[in-house]
LUMMI-7486 format. One record per residue: residue number from 1; residue in three letters; x, z, y of N, C-alpha, C in turn. Coordinates in steps of 0.1 Angstrom, whole numbers. Each point is the difference from the previous one (the first is absolute). Layout:
% LUMMI-7486
(NUM, ALA, (X, Z, Y), (X, Z, Y), (X, Z, Y))
...
//
This chain:
% LUMMI-7486
(1, MET, (-118, -248, -11), (-3, 15, 3), (14, 5, -8))
(2, SER, (7, 9, 6), (11, 6, -5), (-4, 12, -9))
(3, GLU, (9, 2, -9), (-2, 11, -9), (4, 13, 5))
(4, LEU, (-9, 10, -4), (3, 14, 5), (12, 5, -9))
(5, GLN, (11, 3, 7), (11, 6, -7), (-1, 15, 1))
(6, LEU, (0, 7, -13), (-1, 14, -2), (14, 4, -4))
(7, ILE, (5, 12, 5), (13, 4, -5), (-2, 14, -5))
(8, THR, (10, 5, -8), (1, 13, -5), (9, 9, 9))
(9, PRO, (-1, 13, 0), (8, 8, 6), (16, -2, -2))
(10, GLY, (2, -4, -12), (14, -3, -5), (5, -12, 8))
(11, ARG, (-9, -9, 3), (5, -13, 7), (1, 3, 15))
(12, ILE, (-8, 9, 5), (2, 4, 15), (12, 8, 1))
(13, ALA, (4, 9, -10), (12, 7, 1), (13, -10, -1))
(14, ALA, (-1, -10, -8), (11, -10, -1), (0, -9, 13))
(15, ASP, (-12, -3, 6), (1, -8, 12), (7, 6, 11))
(16, ILE, (-3, 13, 2), (6, 8, 11), (11, 8, -3))
(17, LYS, (6, -1, -13), (12, 6, -4), (-1, 15, 2))
(18, GLN, (-10, 7, -5), (-2, 14, 0), (-3, 6, -14))
(19, PRO, (3, 12, -3), (-3, 5, -14), (-15, 1, -2))
(20, LEU, (-4, -2, -12), (-13, -1, -3), (-8, 13, 4))
(21, HIS, (6, 11, -2), (-7, 14, 3), (-4, 0, 15))
(22, ARG, (8, -6, 8), (-4, 2, 15), (-12, -9, 2))
(23, ILE, (-2, -12, -7), (-10, -10, 2), (-13, 8, -5))
(24, LEU, (1, 6, -12), (-11, 6, -7), (-5, 12, 9))
(25, HIS, (9, 7, 6), (-4, 11, 10), (-9, -5, 10))
(26, ILE, (4, -11, 7), (-5, -6, 11), (-16, -5, -4))
(27, LEU, (0, -7, -11), (-12, -6, -5), (-11, 12, -5))
(28, LYS, (7, 11, -4), (-10, 11, -4), (-5, 9, 11))
(29, THR, (9, 0, 11), (-4, 9, 11), (-6, -5, 13))
(30, ARG, (1, -13, 0), (-6, -7, 11), (-12, -6, -4))
(31, LYS, (-12, 6, 6), (-13, -5, -5), (-4, -14, 6))
(32, HIS, (7, -5, 10), (-3, -11, 6), (6, -12, -6))
(33, ILE, (9, 2, -10), (6, -11, -9), (-7, 1, -13))
(34, GLN, (-9, -9, -3), (-8, -1, -11), (3, -11, -10))
(35, PRO, (0, 2, -13), (1, -12, -7), (-9, -11, 1))
(36, ALA, (3, -12, -2), (-9, -11, 0), (-8, -1, -13))
(37, ALA, (6, 4, -10), (-7, -2, -14), (7, 10, -9))
(38, ARG, (-5, 1, -12), (4, 8, -10), (1, -7, -14))
(39, ALA, (10, 1, -8), (0, -6, -13), (2, 12, -9))
(40, GLY, (-9, 5, -6), (1, 12, -7), (5, 12, 9))
(41, THR, (12, 6, -2), (4, 11, 9), (9, -5, 10))
(42, LEU, (4, -14, -1), (9, -5, 10), (-7, -4, 13))
(43, ARG, (7, 4, 10), (-7, -3, 13), (8, -12, 6))
(44, LEU, (-8, -9, 6), (6, -12, 5), (-3, -2, 14))
(45, TYR, (10, -3, 9), (-1, 0, 14), (2, -14, 6))
(46, ARG, (-5, -3, 12), (2, -12, 6), (14, 0, 6))
(47, ARG, (5, -11, 3), (15, -2, 4), (1, 7, 15))
(48, GLN, (-11, 1, 8), (0, 7, 13), (3, 14, 0))
(49, VAL, (-3, 6, -12), (4, 15, -2), (13, 2, 1))
(50, ILE, (10, -11, -1), (15, 2, 1), (3, 6, 14))
(51, ALA, (-4, -8, 9), (0, 5, 14), (-4, 13, 4))
(52, GLN, (-11, 5, -6), (-6, 14, 3), (9, 10, -7))
(53, VAL, (5, -3, -12), (8, 10, -7), (14, 1, 7))
(54, ARG, (4, -11, 4), (13, 0, 9), (0, 8, 12))
(55, HIS, (-12, -1, 7), (-3, 7, 11), (-1, 15, -3))
(56, GLU, (-7, 5, -9), (0, 14, -5), (13, 5, -3))
(57, LEU, (8, -8, -7), (15, 5, -4), (7, 2, 12))
(58, ASN, (0, -10, 9), (8, 2, 13), (-5, 13, 8))
(59, ALA, (-13, 2, 0), (-5, 13, 7), (5, 12, -6))
(60, ILE, (0, 0, -14), (6, 12, -7), (15, 2, 4))
(61, ASP, (7, -11, -1), (15, 1, 3), (2, 4, 14))
(62, ALA, (-7, -4, 9), (2, 2, 15), (-4, 15, 1))
(63, ARG, (-10, 6, -7), (-3, 15, 1), (12, 7, -5))
(64, ARG, (6, -4, -11), (10, 7, -6), (14, 1, 8))
(65, ILE, (2, -12, 7), (12, 0, 10), (-3, 9, 12))
(66, ARG, (-12, 0, 4), (-4, 8, 12), (2, 15, -3))
(67, GLN, (-3, 4, -13), (1, 14, -5), (15, 4, 0))
(68, GLU, (8, -9, -5), (15, 2, -1), (5, 2, 12))
(69, VAL, (-4, -7, 11), (7, 1, 14), (-4, 14, 6))
(70, VAL, (-13, 4, -3), (-5, 13, 7), (7, 11, -6))
//
């Protein structure tokens, strides 16, 4: 049986090379992205969350580019 790998928001930010404040914004405002566990006040996420966060960041960037063009 494989171990469940849980990661912190800081690790997500490092993996996708984005500032931590952008990752924290996504994790706080997207209700469908939930922590898998908590250790005190620290929220821990499954590695699959990286793809969800990357998708949300791409959507934000696409909206910003569209607004600049208009």
